[in-house]
Every structure is written in structure tokens, then in C-alpha cells.
N, CA, C and O atoms as a Maestro MAE file, in Angstrom:
{
 s_m_m2io_version
 :::
 2.0.0
}

f_m_ct {
 s_m_title
 :::
 protein
 m_atom[256] {
  # First column is atom index #
  i_m_mmod_type
  r_m_x_coord
  r_m_y_coord
  r_m_z_coord
  i_m_residue_number
  s_m_chain_name
  s_m_pdb_residue_name
  s_m_pdb_atom_name
  i_m_atomic_number
  :::
  1 25 -2.923 2.734 -16.535 1 A "MET " " N  " 7
  2 3 -4.217 3.218 -16.093 1 A "MET " " CA " 6
  3 2 -4.347 2.946 -14.603 1 A "MET " " C  " 6
  4 15 -3.950 1.889 -14.113 1 A "MET " " O  " 8
  5 25 -4.890 3.882 -13.915 2 A "THR " " N  " 7
  6 3 -5.094 3.768 -12.478 2 A "THR " " CA " 6
  7 2 -6.115 2.682 -12.166 2 A "THR " " C  " 6
  8 15 -7.097 2.517 -12.889 2 A "THR " " O  " 8
  9 25 -5.881 1.954 -11.105 3 A "THR " " N  " 7
  10 3 -6.838 0.964 -10.623 3 A "THR " " CA " 6
  11 2 -7.913 1.676 -9.821 3 A "THR " " C  " 6
  12 15 -7.608 2.475 -8.936 3 A "THR " " O  " 8
  13 25 -9.161 1.390 -10.126 4 A "VAL " " N  " 7
  14 3 -10.282 1.981 -9.397 4 A "VAL " " CA " 6
  15 2 -10.948 0.883 -8.575 4 A "VAL " " C  " 6
  16 15 -11.282 -0.184 -9.089 4 A "VAL " " O  " 8
  17 25 -11.132 1.164 -7.294 5 A "ILE " " N  " 7
  18 3 -11.792 0.242 -6.377 5 A "ILE " " CA " 6
  19 2 -13.033 0.951 -5.846 5 A "ILE " " C  " 6
  20 15 -12.966 2.103 -5.416 5 A "ILE " " O  " 8
  21 25 -14.158 0.257 -5.879 6 A "MET " " N  " 7
  22 3 -15.417 0.853 -5.451 6 A "MET " " CA " 6
  23 2 -16.098 -0.041 -4.427 6 A "MET " " C  " 6
  24 15 -16.038 -1.267 -4.509 6 A "MET " " O  " 8
  25 25 -16.745 0.596 -3.465 7 A "CYS " " N  " 7
  26 3 -17.497 -0.170 -2.473 7 A "CYS " " CA " 6
  27 2 -18.596 0.694 -1.872 7 A "CYS " " C  " 6
  28 15 -18.570 1.922 -1.960 7 A "CYS " " O  " 8
  29 25 -19.552 0.022 -1.264 8 A "GLY " " N  " 7
  30 3 -20.615 0.717 -0.558 8 A "GLY " " CA " 6
  31 2 -20.203 0.996 0.878 8 A "GLY " " C  " 6
  32 15 -19.547 0.172 1.515 8 A "GLY " " O  " 8
  33 25 -20.584 2.137 1.376 9 A "ALA " " N  " 7
  34 3 -20.223 2.533 2.742 9 A "ALA " " CA " 6
  35 2 -20.824 1.601 3.786 9 A "ALA " " C  " 6
  36 15 -20.301 1.489 4.895 9 A "ALA " " O  " 8
  37 25 -21.913 0.938 3.439 10 A "HIS " " N  " 7
  38 3 -22.617 0.105 4.407 10 A "HIS " " CA " 6
  39 2 -22.513 -1.386 4.099 10 A "HIS " " C  " 6
  40 15 -23.374 -2.169 4.499 10 A "HIS " " O  " 8
  41 25 -21.464 -1.771 3.393 11 A "ASP " " N  " 7
  42 3 -21.250 -3.183 3.062 11 A "ASP " " CA " 6
  43 2 -20.732 -3.897 4.299 11 A "ASP " " C  " 6
  44 15 -19.618 -3.639 4.753 11 A "ASP " " O  " 8
  45 25 -21.539 -4.791 4.838 12 A "ALA " " N  " 7
  46 3 -21.155 -5.513 6.061 12 A "ALA " " CA " 6
  47 2 -20.258 -6.708 5.756 12 A "ALA " " C  " 6
  48 15 -19.531 -7.177 6.631 12 A "ALA " " O  " 8
  49 25 -20.307 -7.204 4.518 13 A "GLU " " N  " 7
  50 3 -19.523 -8.378 4.158 13 A "GLU " " CA " 6
  51 2 -18.106 -8.001 3.729 13 A "GLU " " C  " 6
  52 15 -17.125 -8.519 4.263 13 A "GLU " " O  " 8
  53 25 -18.013 -7.099 2.763 14 A "ASP " " N  " 7
  54 3 -16.708 -6.611 2.298 14 A "ASP " " CA " 6
  55 2 -16.618 -5.146 2.699 14 A "ASP " " C  " 6
  56 15 -17.028 -4.258 1.952 14 A "ASP " " O  " 8
  57 25 -16.086 -4.911 3.864 15 A "THR " " N  " 7
  58 3 -16.125 -3.596 4.501 15 A "THR " " CA " 6
  59 2 -15.213 -2.575 3.815 15 A "THR " " C  " 6
  60 15 -14.318 -2.924 3.046 15 A "THR " " O  " 8
  61 25 -15.471 -1.321 4.116 16 A "VAL " " N  " 7
  62 3 -14.622 -0.236 3.620 16 A "VAL " " CA " 6
  63 2 -13.182 -0.470 4.084 16 A "VAL " " C  " 6
  64 15 -12.234 -0.175 3.357 16 A "VAL " " O  " 8
  65 25 -13.031 -0.988 5.265 17 A "ARG " " N  " 7
  66 3 -11.691 -1.279 5.788 17 A "ARG " " CA " 6
  67 2 -10.948 -2.270 4.880 17 A "ARG " " C  " 6
  68 15 -9.766 -2.078 4.593 17 A "ARG " " O  " 8
  69 25 -11.627 -3.314 4.436 18 A "LYS " " N  " 7
  70 3 -11.018 -4.291 3.530 18 A "LYS " " CA " 6
  71 2 -10.639 -3.636 2.202 18 A "LYS " " C  " 6
  72 15 -9.554 -3.869 1.670 18 A "LYS " " O  " 8
  73 25 -11.542 -2.819 1.680 19 A "HIS " " N  " 7
  74 3 -11.269 -2.147 0.411 19 A "HIS " " CA " 6
  75 2 -10.109 -1.160 0.552 19 A "HIS " " C  " 6
  76 15 -9.292 -1.026 -0.359 19 A "HIS " " O  " 8
  77 25 -10.038 -0.487 1.665 20 A "THR " " N  " 7
  78 3 -8.930 0.431 1.916 20 A "THR " " CA " 6
  79 2 -7.616 -0.329 1.971 20 A "THR " " C  " 6
  80 15 -6.609 0.126 1.428 20 A "THR " " O  " 8
  81 25 -7.620 -1.481 2.623 21 A "PHE " " N  " 7
  82 3 -6.422 -2.323 2.705 21 A "PHE " " CA " 6
  83 2 -5.935 -2.703 1.306 21 A "PHE " " C  " 6
  84 15 -4.746 -2.592 1.009 21 A "PHE " " O  " 8
  85 25 -6.852 -3.150 0.454 22 A "VAL " " N  " 7
  86 3 -6.487 -3.542 -0.909 22 A "VAL " " CA " 6
  87 2 -5.987 -2.333 -1.701 22 A "VAL " " C  " 6
  88 15 -4.983 -2.424 -2.407 22 A "VAL " " O  " 8
  89 25 -6.679 -1.217 -1.586 23 A "ALA " " N  " 7
  90 3 -6.276 -0.012 -2.309 23 A "ALA " " CA " 6
  91 2 -4.877 0.429 -1.903 23 A "ALA " " C  " 6
  92 15 -4.107 0.902 -2.738 23 A "ALA " " O  " 8
  93 25 -4.551 0.277 -0.647 24 A "ASP " " N  " 7
  94 3 -3.218 0.663 -0.170 24 A "ASP " " CA " 6
  95 2 -2.117 -0.240 -0.725 24 A "ASP " " C  " 6
  96 15 -0.952 0.158 -0.764 24 A "ASP " " O  " 8
  97 25 -2.471 -1.434 -1.148 25 A "LEU " " N  " 7
  98 3 -1.489 -2.369 -1.706 25 A "LEU " " CA " 6
  99 2 -1.194 -2.122 -3.188 25 A "LEU " " C  " 6
  100 15 -0.181 -2.593 -3.706 25 A "LEU " " O  " 8
  101 25 -2.064 -1.394 -3.861 26 A "ILE " " N  " 7
  102 3 -1.928 -1.174 -5.300 26 A "ILE " " CA " 6
  103 2 -1.449 0.260 -5.542 26 A "ILE " " C  " 6
  104 15 -2.124 1.217 -5.164 26 A "ILE " " O  " 8
  105 25 -0.286 0.403 -6.172 27 A "PRO " " N  " 7
  106 3 0.219 1.758 -6.429 27 A "PRO " " CA " 6
  107 2 -0.777 2.590 -7.243 27 A "PRO " " C  " 6
  108 15 -1.321 2.122 -8.243 27 A "PRO " " O  " 8
  109 25 -1.003 3.804 -6.808 28 A "ASP " " N  " 7
  110 3 -1.881 4.762 -7.492 28 A "ASP " " CA " 6
  111 2 -3.348 4.344 -7.551 28 A "ASP " " C  " 6
  112 15 -4.106 4.895 -8.348 28 A "ASP " " O  " 8
  113 25 -3.759 3.398 -6.740 29 A "ALA " " N  " 7
  114 3 -5.171 2.993 -6.731 29 A "ALA " " CA " 6
  115 2 -6.033 4.117 -6.164 29 A "ALA " " C  " 6
  116 15 -5.601 4.895 -5.313 29 A "ALA " " O  " 8
  117 25 -7.256 4.173 -6.662 30 A "VAL " " N  " 7
  118 3 -8.228 5.158 -6.190 30 A "VAL " " CA " 6
  119 2 -9.414 4.393 -5.616 30 A "VAL " " C  " 6
  120 15 -9.958 3.502 -6.269 30 A "VAL " " O  " 8
  121 25 -9.812 4.739 -4.401 31 A "LEU " " N  " 7
  122 3 -10.940 4.098 -3.736 31 A "LEU " " CA " 6
  123 2 -12.126 5.056 -3.719 31 A "LEU " " C  " 6
  124 15 -12.010 6.195 -3.267 31 A "LEU " " O  " 8
  125 25 -13.267 4.585 -4.215 32 A "HIS " " N  " 7
  126 3 -14.509 5.351 -4.159 32 A "HIS " " CA " 6
  127 2 -15.482 4.606 -3.245 32 A "HIS " " C  " 6
  128 15 -15.799 3.439 -3.476 32 A "HIS " " O  " 8
  129 25 -15.946 5.291 -2.215 33 A "VAL " " N  " 7
  130 3 -16.907 4.721 -1.268 33 A "VAL " " CA " 6
  131 2 -18.235 5.441 -1.476 33 A "VAL " " C  " 6
  132 15 -18.296 6.669 -1.423 33 A "VAL " " O  " 8
  133 25 -19.290 4.679 -1.711 34 A "PHE " " N  " 7
  134 3 -20.591 5.255 -2.013 34 A "PHE " " CA " 6
  135 2 -21.494 5.230 -0.789 34 A "PHE " " C  " 6
  136 15 -21.872 4.167 -0.296 34 A "PHE " " O  " 8
  137 25 -21.833 6.429 -0.308 35 A "ASP " " N  " 7
  138 3 -22.759 6.550 0.812 35 A "ASP " " CA " 6
  139 2 -24.126 6.010 0.395 35 A "ASP " " C  " 6
  140 15 -24.537 6.170 -0.754 35 A "ASP " " O  " 8
  141 25 -24.811 5.385 1.311 36 A "GLY " " N  " 7
  142 3 -26.138 4.873 1.036 36 A "GLY " " CA " 6
  143 2 -26.153 3.548 0.286 36 A "GLY " " C  " 6
  144 15 -27.223 3.029 -0.035 36 A "GLY " " O  " 8
  145 25 -24.982 3.001 0.005 37 A "ALA " " N  " 7
  146 3 -24.910 1.719 -0.700 37 A "ALA " " CA " 6
  147 2 -24.294 0.670 0.214 37 A "ALA " " C  " 6
  148 15 -23.509 0.975 1.111 37 A "ALA " " O  " 8
  149 25 -24.674 -0.565 -0.041 38 A "GLY " " N  " 7
  150 3 -24.123 -1.679 0.717 38 A "GLY " " CA " 6
  151 2 -23.236 -2.531 -0.164 38 A "GLY " " C  " 6
  152 15 -22.260 -2.037 -0.728 38 A "GLY " " O  " 8
  153 25 -23.565 -3.810 -0.290 39 A "HIS " " N  " 7
  154 3 -22.719 -4.766 -1.004 39 A "HIS " " CA " 6
  155 2 -22.799 -4.621 -2.526 39 A "HIS " " C  " 6
  156 15 -21.914 -5.098 -3.237 39 A "HIS " " O  " 8
  157 25 -23.842 -3.972 -3.029 40 A "PHE " " N  " 7
  158 3 -24.029 -3.858 -4.474 40 A "PHE " " CA " 6
  159 2 -24.167 -2.393 -4.911 40 A "PHE " " C  " 6
  160 15 -25.258 -1.974 -5.298 40 A "PHE " " O  " 8
  161 25 -23.101 -1.619 -4.857 41 A "PRO " " N  " 7
  162 3 -23.218 -0.203 -5.225 41 A "PRO " " CA " 6
  163 2 -23.670 0.014 -6.670 41 A "PRO " " C  " 6
  164 15 -24.279 1.038 -6.980 41 A "PRO " " O  " 8
  165 25 -23.374 -0.944 -7.558 42 A "THR " " N  " 7
  166 3 -23.829 -0.790 -8.941 42 A "THR " " CA " 6
  167 2 -25.350 -0.845 -9.044 42 A "THR " " C  " 6
  168 15 -25.923 -0.292 -9.983 42 A "THR " " O  " 8
  169 25 -26.009 -1.504 -8.095 43 A "LEU " " N  " 7
  170 3 -27.476 -1.552 -8.070 43 A "LEU " " CA " 6
  171 2 -28.071 -0.491 -7.151 43 A "LEU " " C  " 6
  172 15 -29.158 0.024 -7.413 43 A "LEU " " O  " 8
  173 25 -27.365 -0.167 -6.085 44 A "GLU " " N  " 7
  174 3 -27.894 0.741 -5.062 44 A "GLU " " CA " 6
  175 2 -27.559 2.212 -5.325 44 A "GLU " " C  " 6
  176 15 -28.244 3.102 -4.821 44 A "GLU " " O  " 8
  177 25 -26.524 2.467 -6.100 45 A "ALA " " N  " 7
  178 3 -26.130 3.838 -6.443 45 A "ALA " " CA " 6
  179 2 -25.625 3.877 -7.889 45 A "ALA " " C  " 6
  180 15 -24.503 4.314 -8.141 45 A "ALA " " O  " 8
  181 25 -26.456 3.417 -8.843 46 A "PRO " " N  " 7
  182 3 -25.971 3.272 -10.215 46 A "PRO " " CA " 6
  183 2 -25.512 4.572 -10.876 46 A "PRO " " C  " 6
  184 15 -24.547 4.567 -11.641 46 A "PRO " " O  " 8
  185 25 -26.179 5.664 -10.595 47 A "ASP " " N  " 7
  186 3 -25.778 6.936 -11.205 47 A "ASP " " CA " 6
  187 2 -24.414 7.381 -10.696 47 A "ASP " " C  " 6
  188 15 -23.590 7.879 -11.464 47 A "ASP " " O  " 8
  189 25 -24.178 7.204 -9.410 48 A "ASN " " N  " 7
  190 3 -22.888 7.590 -8.833 48 A "ASN " " CA " 6
  191 2 -21.758 6.704 -9.363 48 A "ASN " " C  " 6
  192 15 -20.672 7.191 -9.677 48 A "ASN " " O  " 8
  193 25 -22.023 5.410 -9.456 49 A "VAL " " N  " 7
  194 3 -21.025 4.484 -9.987 49 A "VAL " " CA " 6
  195 2 -20.737 4.821 -11.444 49 A "VAL " " C  " 6
  196 15 -19.577 4.862 -11.853 49 A "VAL " " O  " 8
  197 25 -21.777 5.063 -12.226 50 A "ALA " " N  " 7
  198 3 -21.602 5.401 -13.640 50 A "ALA " " CA " 6
  199 2 -20.776 6.673 -13.804 50 A "ALA " " C  " 6
  200 15 -19.920 6.750 -14.685 50 A "ALA " " O  " 8
  201 25 -21.025 7.660 -12.968 51 A "ALA " " N  " 7
  202 3 -20.268 8.913 -13.052 51 A "ALA " " CA " 6
  203 2 -18.785 8.684 -12.765 51 A "ALA " " C  " 6
  204 15 -17.924 9.237 -13.449 51 A "ALA " " O  " 8
  205 25 -18.495 7.878 -11.767 52 A "LYS " " N  " 7
  206 3 -17.089 7.579 -11.447 52 A "LYS " " CA " 6
  207 2 -16.426 6.799 -12.578 52 A "LYS " " C  " 6
  208 15 -15.272 7.057 -12.921 52 A "LYS " " O  " 8
  209 25 -17.155 5.845 -13.156 53 A "LEU " " N  " 7
  210 3 -16.598 5.073 -14.266 53 A "LEU " " CA " 6
  211 2 -16.382 5.945 -15.502 53 A "LEU " " C  " 6
  212 15 -15.370 5.805 -16.189 53 A "LEU " " O  " 8
  213 25 -17.312 6.832 -15.785 54 A "GLN " " N  " 7
  214 3 -17.146 7.731 -16.929 54 A "GLN " " CA " 6
  215 2 -15.901 8.599 -16.760 54 A "GLN " " C  " 6
  216 15 -15.146 8.806 -17.711 54 A "GLN " " O  " 8
  217 25 -15.694 9.099 -15.553 55 A "GLY " " N  " 7
  218 3 -14.492 9.877 -15.287 55 A "GLY " " CA " 6
  219 2 -13.231 9.056 -15.470 55 A "GLY " " C  " 6
  220 15 -12.231 9.542 -15.999 55 A "GLY " " O  " 8
  221 25 -13.286 7.810 -15.029 56 A "TRP " " N  " 7
  222 3 -12.137 6.915 -15.153 56 A "TRP " " CA " 6
  223 2 -11.846 6.610 -16.626 56 A "TRP " " C  " 6
  224 15 -10.690 6.595 -17.046 56 A "TRP " " O  " 8
  225 25 -12.903 6.368 -17.402 57 A "PHE " " N  " 7
  226 3 -12.721 6.070 -18.824 57 A "PHE " " CA " 6
  227 2 -12.127 7.258 -19.581 57 A "PHE " " C  " 6
  228 15 -11.464 7.069 -20.601 57 A "PHE " " O  " 8
  229 25 -12.355 8.466 -19.098 58 A "GLN " " N  " 7
  230 3 -11.834 9.655 -19.760 58 A "GLN " " CA " 6
  231 2 -10.413 10.009 -19.320 58 A "GLN " " C  " 6
  232 15 -9.799 10.923 -19.870 58 A "GLN " " O  " 8
  233 25 -9.899 9.292 -18.339 59 A "THR " " N  " 7
  234 3 -8.535 9.533 -17.880 59 A "THR " " CA " 6
  235 2 -7.560 9.061 -18.959 59 A "THR " " C  " 6
  236 15 -7.691 7.948 -19.468 59 A "THR " " O  " 8
  237 25 -6.593 9.896 -19.308 60 A "PRO " " N  " 7
  238 3 -5.625 9.476 -20.337 60 A "PRO " " CA " 6
  239 2 -4.876 8.214 -19.911 60 A "PRO " " C  " 6
  240 15 -4.522 8.051 -18.743 60 A "PRO " " O  " 8
  241 25 -4.648 7.347 -20.857 61 A "LEU " " N  " 7
  242 3 -3.911 6.114 -20.621 61 A "LEU " " CA " 6
  243 2 -2.454 6.458 -20.382 61 A "LEU " " C  " 6
  244 15 -1.843 7.204 -21.148 61 A "LEU " " O  " 8
  245 25 -1.915 5.913 -19.326 62 A "ARG " " N  " 7
  246 3 -0.502 6.153 -18.962 62 A "ARG " " CA " 6
  247 2 0.272 4.880 -19.242 62 A "ARG " " C  " 6
  248 15 0.106 3.880 -18.544 62 A "ARG " " O  " 8
  249 25 1.102 4.913 -20.244 63 A "LEU " " N  " 7
  250 3 1.928 3.755 -20.578 63 A "LEU " " CA " 6
  251 2 3.274 3.885 -19.891 63 A "LEU " " C  " 6
  252 15 3.988 4.869 -20.085 63 A "LEU " " O  " 8
  253 25 3.617 2.889 -19.089 64 A "THR " " N  " 7
  254 3 4.914 2.920 -18.388 64 A "THR " " CA " 6
  255 2 5.695 1.672 -18.682 64 A "THR " " C  " 6
  256 15 6.810 1.510 -18.186 64 A "THR " " O  " 8
  :::
 }
 m_bond[255] {
  # First column is bond index #
  i_m_from
  i_m_to
  i_m_order
  :::
  1 1 2 1
  2 2 3 1
  3 3 4 2
  4 3 5 1
  5 5 6 1
  6 6 7 1
  7 7 8 2
  8 7 9 1
  9 9 10 1
  10 10 11 1
  11 11 12 2
  12 11 13 1
  13 13 14 1
  14 14 15 1
  15 15 16 2
  16 15 17 1
  17 17 18 1
  18 18 19 1
  19 19 20 2
  20 19 21 1
  21 21 22 1
  22 22 23 1
  23 23 24 2
  24 23 25 1
  25 25 26 1
  26 26 27 1
  27 27 28 2
  28 27 29 1
  29 29 30 1
  30 30 31 1
  31 31 32 2
  32 31 33 1
  33 33 34 1
  34 34 35 1
  35 35 36 2
  36 35 37 1
  37 37 38 1
  38 38 39 1
  39 39 40 2
  40 39 41 1
  41 41 42 1
  42 42 43 1
  43 43 44 2
  44 43 45 1
  45 45 46 1
  46 46 47 1
  47 47 48 2
  48 47 49 1
  49 49 50 1
  50 50 51 1
  51 51 52 2
  52 51 53 1
  53 53 54 1
  54 54 55 1
  55 55 56 2
  56 55 57 1
  57 57 58 1
  58 58 59 1
  59 59 60 2
  60 59 61 1
  61 61 62 1
  62 62 63 1
  63 63 64 2
  64 63 65 1
  65 65 66 1
  66 66 67 1
  67 67 68 2
  68 67 69 1
  69 69 70 1
  70 70 71 1
  71 71 72 2
  72 71 73 1
  73 73 74 1
  74 74 75 1
  75 75 76 2
  76 75 77 1
  77 77 78 1
  78 78 79 1
  79 79 80 2
  80 79 81 1
  81 81 82 1
  82 82 83 1
  83 83 84 2
  84 83 85 1
  85 85 86 1
  86 86 87 1
  87 87 88 2
  88 87 89 1
  89 89 90 1
  90 90 91 1
  91 91 92 2
  92 91 93 1
  93 93 94 1
  94 94 95 1
  95 95 96 2
  96 95 97 1
  97 97 98 1
  98 98 99 1
  99 99 100 2
  100 99 101 1
  101 101 102 1
  102 102 103 1
  103 103 104 2
  104 103 105 1
  105 105 106 1
  106 106 107 1
  107 107 108 2
  108 107 109 1
  109 109 110 1
  110 110 111 1
  111 111 112 2
  112 111 113 1
  113 113 114 1
  114 114 115 1
  115 115 116 2
  116 115 117 1
  117 117 118 1
  118 118 119 1
  119 119 120 2
  120 119 121 1
  121 121 122 1
  122 122 123 1
  123 123 124 2
  124 123 125 1
  125 125 126 1
  126 126 127 1
  127 127 128 2
  128 127 129 1
  129 129 130 1
  130 130 131 1
  131 131 132 2
  132 131 133 1
  133 133 134 1
  134 134 135 1
  135 135 136 2
  136 135 137 1
  137 137 138 1
  138 138 139 1
  139 139 140 2
  140 139 141 1
  141 141 142 1
  142 142 143 1
  143 143 144 2
  144 143 145 1
  145 145 146 1
  146 146 147 1
  147 147 148 2
  148 147 149 1
  149 149 150 1
  150 150 151 1
  151 151 152 2
  152 151 153 1
  153 153 154 1
  154 154 155 1
  155 155 156 2
  156 155 157 1
  157 157 158 1
  158 158 159 1
  159 159 160 2
  160 159 161 1
  161 161 162 1
  162 162 163 1
  163 163 164 2
  164 163 165 1
  165 165 166 1
  166 166 167 1
  167 167 168 2
  168 167 169 1
  169 169 170 1
  170 170 171 1
  171 171 172 2
  172 171 173 1
  173 173 174 1
  174 174 175 1
  175 175 176 2
  176 175 177 1
  177 177 178 1
  178 178 179 1
  179 179 180 2
  180 179 181 1
  181 181 182 1
  182 182 183 1
  183 183 184 2
  184 183 185 1
  185 185 186 1
  186 186 187 1
  187 187 188 2
  188 187 189 1
  189 189 190 1
  190 190 191 1
  191 191 192 2
  192 191 193 1
  193 193 194 1
  194 194 195 1
  195 195 196 2
  196 195 197 1
  197 197 198 1
  198 198 199 1
  199 199 200 2
  200 199 201 1
  201 201 202 1
  202 202 203 1
  203 203 204 2
  204 203 205 1
  205 205 206 1
  206 206 207 1
  207 207 208 2
  208 207 209 1
  209 209 210 1
  210 210 211 1
  211 211 212 2
  212 211 213 1
  213 213 214 1
  214 214 215 1
  215 215 216 2
  216 215 217 1
  217 217 218 1
  218 218 219 1
  219 219 220 2
  220 219 221 1
  221 221 222 1
  222 222 223 1
  223 223 224 2
  224 223 225 1
  225 225 226 1
  226 226 227 1
  227 227 228 2
  228 227 229 1
  229 229 230 1
  230 230 231 1
  231 231 232 2
  232 231 233 1
  233 233 234 1
  234 234 235 1
  235 235 236 2
  236 235 237 1
  237 237 238 1
  238 238 239 1
  239 239 240 2
  240 239 241 1
  241 241 242 1
  242 242 243 1
  243 243 244 2
  244 243 245 1
  245 245 246 1
  246 246 247 1
  247 247 248 2
  248 247 249 1
  249 249 250 1
  250 250 251 1
  251 251 252 2
  252 251 253 1
  253 253 254 1
  254 254 255 1
  255 255 256 2
  :::
 }
}
């Protein structure tokens, strides 16, 4: 299963740059950046986060 990394576009503590760095280290990782959200995208953009998670949950499991 693909690793999903999520962050808020306006997170001053854990920046998009940090999340991009981590995503680049994980093969096949997907980074989702939520506009209008800061450090807590699950609270600041819950519908957008839920939509991304629902899509991820529907992705077929890849056994390697």
C-alpha cells in the first residue's frame, strides 16, 4: 500500500518542505498539501482530508 503523507500549506512548525523531504525518502509515497490549513489539517480541512483518505482506502492493496 502506498504511503500517504498529509500536511497543511501554512504549517509553520512542520513545513511543506519537511514533508516533501520525507515523501521523497519513501518509495511511491504520495504527498497531499491542503491549502488553507496549518498544523492540523484534520481539524482545519476535515472534508478534504476525509476525501483523500477515502480514496486511499479504496486503492487496491499491492502485495510485494
